[in-house]
C-alpha positions, 0 to 999 in steps of 0.5 A: 538410212544415210544422208550426205552432208550436202544439205548443211554444206559438208558434201563429204560427210555422212550421217546415218541411222539403222535398225535391226531385229535379230533372233536365233533359231529353235535349235540354237536356242536349245543349244545355248540354253543347255550351256552351249557357247558360240563365238559371240553368243552363249554364257550358259544362261539363255533361259529367257530367249527373245529377239535382239533389238539394235539401233545404230547411228554414226556421223562420218566427218571428212577432216581432209579429202584423204581422211575421215573420222567416224563416231558411232553409237549402238543401243542393243536391247536383249544382247545375244538374244537374252531377255535377261541381259542389257540394254547396253550402249556401245560407243565407237570411233574410227579413223580412215585414210587413203594415201 
């Protein structure tokens, strides 16, 4: 869900929140449990697999008509489908310009 900043007098700003629940297939679960590695998943320790829960929020502020800055926060519980991992917090910053 995202909302523009019109309500607080900043129509070019955006605030957003998203929720995601991801899980891995049975075949992939077995592959990772025996030590398989993927691009983002796999450390040879997928003993207690389960869904990954993600909450993300960001604020995109229009600094100028041609430039925006975004602050982002993600909370991930059971990252990489592993109930023995996490939770982790991920912070991000983005600059975007159109010239």
